[in-house]
C-alpha positions in Angstrom: 86.8 90.9 118.8 89.7 93.1 120.0 89.1 96.8 119.4 92.1 98.0 117.4 92.4 100.1 114.3 91.9 97.8 111.2 94.9 97.0 109.2 93.1 95.7 106.1 89.8 96.4 104.3 88.6 93.0 105.4 89.1 94.0 109.0 87.5 97.4 108.3 84.5 95.6 106.9 84.3 93.2 109.8 84.4 96.0 112.4 81.9 98.1 110.6 79.5 95.2 110.4 80.0 94.3 114.0 79.1 97.8 115.2 76.2 98.4 112.8 72.7 98.5 114.4 70.7 99.8 111.5 68.7 102.0 111.0 69.9 104.0 114.0 73.6 103.4 114.1 76.1 102.4 111.5 79.7 101.1 112.1 81.2 103.4 109.4 80.4 106.4 107.3 81.7 108.3 104.3 81.2 112.0 104.2 78.8 113.1 101.5 79.0 116.9 101.6 81.6 119.3 100.3 84.4 116.8 99.4 81.8 114.1 98.8 83.1 110.6 98.3 86.0 111.5 96.0 88.2 112.9 98.8 87.5 109.9 101.0 88.2 107.5 98.1 91.5 109.2 97.4 92.6 109.1 101.0 91.8 105.4 101.3 93.5 104.7 98.0 96.7 106.4 98.9 96.7 105.0 102.4 96.7 101.5 100.9 99.5 102.1 98.5 97.4 103.1 95.4 97.8 106.0 93.1 95.7 107.8 90.6 98.5 109.0 88.3 101.9 107.5 87.5 105.2 109.4 87.4 104.4 110.7 83.9 101.0 112.0 85.2 99.1 109.4 83.2 96.3 107.5 84.8 97.6 104.5 86.8 96.6 101.0 85.7 93.6 99.6 87.7 95.6 96.4 88.0 98.2 98.1 90.3 95.4 98.9 92.8 94.1 95.4 93.2 
């Protein structure tokens, strides 16, 4: 496997699985204090073209995220 930043969630998962040596080392993590998972989820959502609210500040359709 070439070591390069993942371009898709599939690559992210593949790299995380490759590096995981449980229970002492995990190939990925999500912060769980202060911002908790919400901040991380939002960052990943926006980085992949998703949005929580539309232009009229209404919740976006889940179908646009898939």
